N, C-alpha and C positions, 0 to 999 in steps of 0.2 A: 576548488579545491583548498587551494592555502587559506582564502578567506573561511568556510566551513571548522579549520583547524584553528585559528585565531580566535572563532568564537568562541571553540570547545574551551581555552583559558580563562574563559568570563567566570569569575567568581571561585576559582579553583582555589584549593588551600595546597600552599606550597612553605614545605621546611627548609631550611639553608644551616648545611653543617660543615664550619670552616673556620679557618685560622684568621690573622689579623685581617687579610683582604676584605674575607666575609665581613668580619669585622664592623670593616671601615676607614682601618688605617689607611691615610692618604687622601681620605676626601675631606671637604669644608664642612661636613654635616650628614648627619645619619641618614636626611632624605636622597642623597647623593650617592650611597652604596649600591651596588647594581642588582643587589635583592630589592630593593624600593623603587630602581626604575623601571624593573620587571613591572611589579607591581603597580605599577602607573601606568605603564603602556600595553599591558596586556590584560587593563582591567582584573587582576587577583582579587578572590575574594579576601584572602587571609595570609600573608604570610607569618614566619616564627625563624627569628636571626639564632642561630645556635655557634656564631662565629666568635671564637675568642683568642686573643691575641697570643703568637709564640706556640701555640699547641702543633702536635703533631700527629699523625695519624697512629705509628706504632708508641708502643708504652717506653716511656725512657727511665733506664738504670740509674741506679743512686752509685757514685761515684766517692772515691776518696775519704774528704770529709764530709761527703754529703749521701756516705753508703747508706743512710734508713730514710734516705727521700724515696715518698709513694708516689708517683704521678697519677694522680687523678683526673688530669685533664688532656689526656688523649684519647683522639676520636672512637677507638673502641671502646672507653670507659663510659664516653657521655654520650652515643648514640640510642643508649637502651633506654635513657632520662628523655628523650625529647617525646613530646605529648602524641597520642595516635592522632587519626582522624587526618592524615595530609594524602591529598590527591596526588601529590610529588614529592619526592627526598632531592634535594640537591647538593653533592658532597665535591668539597673543591678543598683540597691540601695537597702535602708534600712534598712540596717547596721546605717548608721546616726542617722535615725529614733528612732533607738533603743540607740544608744551611747551617741547623744548630744540633738536629738529633742525635744522640750517643748508642742507639737500636743498633746493634747488626742488622746489616741487608738483611743477609737470610737466603733461603732457597723457595722452590716453589711449592717444595712439599710442603714444607711450615703450614701449621696451622694455629699457631700463638701469637697472642698480642706484644710478644716482648721481639721479632724483629720486625723490618718493614716490611718481609714478604709475606710473611705469617700474619702480621696486622689487618693487610691488605685481603685475606682471604676471613680474618676473624669479623672483620667490618662489614665485609660483602655480604657474607654468610647470613651475619647477624641481622641486617638491612633487609634482606628479602622476608626472612622467616616472622620479624616484626611488622613488615607493611608489605606482606604477599601480592596484595590486589595496586599496589600503589605503583605509579611510577619510579622508578630510581637513576638518575643518572650520576655519574662522575665526572668532573671537570679536570684533566689532567694540570699539571701547572704551567703556567704562561715562562715567555723567557725572563731569566732576571740578570742583570750582571756579573759578570764573573764565573759563570755557570760552568764553562767546559774546568775548573779549577778543582782535581779531587778534594771533595770533602775528608775533614780530617778522620773521623769515624771508620769510615767503609774505603778510601778512596777511590771513590767513585765520582762522575760527573753526574747535574742536574739529570741528563737525560735518562741514564740506567731507572731514574727515580720515576719519569715520565713511562716509559718503556712497560714500565711492573704494572701499571696502573692501567693499558691497555691488555695486558698479557692475562691480567686476574678477574678483569670484568668480563674477557670473551669468554671465559670460564664458568663466570654464571650467567649471562647472558645479559648484561649490564652494560647500556648503551653510555658508549663517552662523548663528550664533546672535547675533543682533540685542541685547547687551547693552544698548544708550544706550538701545533704545525700549521692550524689555521687562525689562531686570537687574535693576531692584528697588534701585538705588541711585542716589539723587538729593542730595547733599553738600550741595547750597543750599538744601535743609529743615533748620534745625538740631538738629530733634530725630531726623532718618536720618545727619544726620552724626556725632552723638556717637553712634548707636545701630550704626553699619555701614562708616565710613571718615570716622574723626575728623581726619585730617588734610587732608581734602579729594580724598584723591589717592587713597592705600591705603585698600583694606578691612582693616579690622580680622579678627577670625578669626569673629567672627559673620556680618560681610561676605563673607570665603570660605566660608562654609559655602551662605550664598544662593547666589553664582555656582555651588558644586558641585553642588546642587541643581536650577538651568538646566539647567548642563550635563550633568548625567545623563539628565535626560529629553527632552532634545536628541539625544542621542546614540542613546536607545534610539530614535529612530525609524528608524534607519541600520543 
């Protein structure tokens, strides 16, 4: 059965929406990105990488001297610009909303791209509308250094952002690969940090292989 599902990935088109990890920060070259590793290992037909460094799921606010700032790079602003025709969509974000986002966390009832909770609804509902027959999966943030330090904007740890991805995806019946719980990358362990995630945030080549393997096994289930 597993072999049949592996064959099913051959030739498929997969689009990746994300931040710096998806873009490939931390890797030695573009070919070492987890999206490229997955393409090679699973014999995908085509991939498109929509990863942009420092971007967040929620739309950010202009504050102080930058009050006129307009955020055009949030996931919510970008997903509708992706090409049609994908067999699967992989969304990997949230760590920057925790790390340096200024959007309010919000509540589950929000439906605006201007809070984190609302942006998850906006993004997920938008994706299932744009790609109604495609396989859409979300990846939770991976562990990072100092993740238990409450952030400045909402006084919350990373785990709160992880949990909200899972809660919202369940509402829309979207599969979630919980890389926080089962990703195999834990930079608070010095040995694993050195081997997989040297800067405490961005996986290196070996770390991207770990993500690609987890993602391939996950996609084969659908």
